[in-house]
N, C-alpha and C positions, 0 to 999 in steps of 0.2 A: 386612585391607586386600587388594584384588583382586591376585592374583599378577601380578608384573611392572610394577606402577605405582608410582613413587616417591612419597614422602609429599606432596611439593609438587604434583605432577600430581594426586593424588587429592585433596587440599584444593581445587585449582582445579576439579575436576570436580564436587565436592559443592557449591561455591558456585554454580557454573553451572546446577546441576540445580535449585537452590532458586529462582534468578533465573528459569529457563524454566518452572517451575511456576506462576509468576505471570503471565508475559508472553507465554508460547507461544501461536501460532507466532510466532518471531521469526528474523532473520538472525543469523549468527555476529557481525557488526559491532555489532548491537544488544546482543548478550551482552557483548561487549567493552566497551562503553560503561558498562554496568551495573556490571561488575567494576571499572572505573577509577573510577567515582563512589564505590563503596564502599571505594576505597582497596586493593583485592585486588590490582590490577595498577598498574604504576607510570606508565604513559602509554599513549596511543593509537598509539604508534609501530609500524612494521612488525615488530619483533622481538617485542613483546608481543602482538600481535593474532595473528601466526603461531603463537605458543605457545599460545594460547587455542584456535585452530582445530584444532591437533594434539590437544589435550587432548579437545576435543568429538568429534572422529573416534574416538579410542580409547573414549570413553565410549559412543558408539553402537554401535560394533562389539562391545563388551562387555555390552551391555544395560543400561547404568547410566543412559542417558538415551534417551528414545524418539526413533526417527528422525523422526517427523513433527513433533517440536517444533521443528526446525531447517528453515527454508525456505531455498531457493536457486533464485530465478527466472531464473538465467543459462543453466541446462542443462536442456534437456528432450529426451526422445526423442519424434519425430514419427512418429506410425503411423497408417495408414488404420484406423478403427474396424472390427472384426469380431466375430461371435458364433458360437457352437457350433452353434445350430440357430435357426430361426425362433421357437421358443417363448422362447428366451432373449433375442432381439432384441425381441419384443412386451413382455416383462417390463422392459426397459430403457426402451423408449417410454413406457410407463405411468408409471414412477417418474421420468423426466426430463421430463415435460411440466409445464410451468408457464406459466401465464397472464401475459401482460405487465400487471401491475398499474398500471404508470405510463401506460398508454394513457388512461385517465380523469383523470389528475392535471391540475392546471392548470399546471404546469411539467414541464421534463425536467431530469434531473441527470446529470453525468458528472463522475466523479474523475479527475484529471489529476495526473501526476507526472513529473518529470524523470528518475526512477530505476525501473528495471524491479524491482529488488531487494524493493521495498517492497510488491510485488504479493501475495506469499505471506502477509505481515503483514496486510494488509487484507481478504484473501479472505473470511474469515468474515462480515464486515459487508456486503461487496459481494454475497455469494451470498445473504444473509438478505433483502436488499431489492431485489434484481434490479437493481442500479446498475452501469453499464459503467464500464471502467477503461481510460484511455488513457496509454500511456507515450510521452513524447516524446524519450527518450534524450538527455538535455541539450537543447541548442537544436533544436526540431523543424524537420524539413526543409520546403521549400517544399510539397512534396507533402502532407506530413502537416498542415500547417496549412491548406491549400487544401481537403483533405478534411475538417477539423474546420469549416470555414467552410460547406462544403456541407451538412455535417451539421445545422448550426445553422439553415439554411434549409428543411430538409425538413418541417418542422412549423411552424404558426403560433404554438405555443406558446413562452415564453420557455425559454431554455437557460442552465442555471447550470452552471459549472465549479467544483468543489470542488478546490482546488489544494494539493499537499502538496510540499514540496522543502526544499533546503538555504536557509540564511540567510547567504548569502556574495554577493560581486559578480555571479556568473552567475546563481545561483538566484534571487536577488530581481530581477534585470533580466528574466528570463524571465516572471516573474508579473506584475510591475509595469508592464512596457513591452512586451516582445517579443511575447507572445501576443496581448495586446488591440490592438497597433497592426498586427499582421499579419493578424488576423481581420478588422479593420476595412478593410484594404488588399484582402483577397480577397472583399470583400462580406459577410462573416459577421456575426453579432452574438450575443454571449453576455455575461453577467455572470461575472466571475471573482472567486472568494472564497478568499483564502489561508487556510487553516487550520492549516498547520504548515510549518516551525516558525517561531515568531513570537518577537519579543523579550519578549513577555508570558509566554510559556511558558518561555523560557530564564530569566527572572527567577523564576516561581513555583516551577520545579522544580530550581532551580540547576543547570542544565545545563551540561556543559564547554563552554567556547568558545574559540577561537583567534583571533589577531591578523588584521585584514584585510590588514596589510602582506605576510603570507605569500602573498597572491594579487596582490601590486602588478603583476604582469606582466599580469594580466587586463585586457582592455580596458575592463571595466566598474568597475574599481578606484575611480577617483575619483568616478564617478557614485554607487557604494555609499556611499563615506565622506560625501559631501555629504548624503545622505539617510538613511543608517542608522548612522552612526558607524563605529567601529573594531572592534566585536566581532563575530565570525562563529560561527555554530553549525550542525552537520550534522543533517540530519533524523534520522539513526541514533541521534543522542544522546538523542532523546525516547523515554521509555518506550513500547514498542509497544502496551501495553494503554491508555495514555492517548491515544495517536494513534487507535486504534479506536474509543475512546469519543468523541473529538472528531468523527471522521467519522461515527458513529452518530449522535450529537446533531444534526448539522448536516442529514442526510438526515431524521431524524424530523421536525425543525423545518419541513420543507418538504412534508411529506405532508399531504393532505386525508384525514383518517382516515375520514370516512364513505363516501368514494369507495372507499378501500382496503379496507374491510371488505366492501363490497359486491362488490368484485373478488374477494375471497377466497370469498364464497358461489358466485359464478359459476364459479371454478375448481374447487370441489369437485363442482357439478353436472356440469361437462365432464369431470372424471375419472371419475365414475361412469359416465357415458356411454360414455366410452373404454374402461373396464373391460368393460362390457356387450359392446361391439362387439369387442374382442379375444378375449374369451371365446367368442363365435360363430365 
């Protein structure tokens, strides 16, 4: 046993490492849900989630779990990009160039979430397909929704919003009513498809739920009861791997693959040309 770690903490770390090996990258809360579902922790209360968080910190500090397996989208260092010399900059330019393969697609896609924390979990899929990610931080501000409406009108092609969020009074109202209504109010147009979390996923994966009455002070509480019943579920309860697969499948289903492959060939030619130019 690593020196200084209690047996209970080590057992918690070992269970978390096994979970992360399957679902990484993931948030601490996603790990907490997996531990709870497996019966390793008693509940999703603050005491238990804090205990898991402390154990995961110790595990990463001691090299028992890789740092990049845990994502935290709430804290970032912002700094102007800089390079050691022009050659290093040119190397970055060549490696970072990517053609917009969506330019020739019949529609545009944007993944939307009420939670910034899910960005790290989805990043591998978003990066692979070059799809944008919009975080509304709960109910989007008037500015954010007006900007989204403007974005929907910049191109004659249809815009599809792939939405992921909580299944609770506020989370459902955001996707079912607030975003569509305000987009229309600001003159925008987009189809919104809710990918997660859904009652179907809750049933299929036996996700932990909580009673809607815990949200009885939410102004959308009665609205939710009338339309969705009394069971709520957090997006974090869904296995991150399942979430990524859902988003991946939704994106792939909307790609015109003949055009996609043509864009890939064009990008290769442009990269070769860029390499020759930088070499000169």
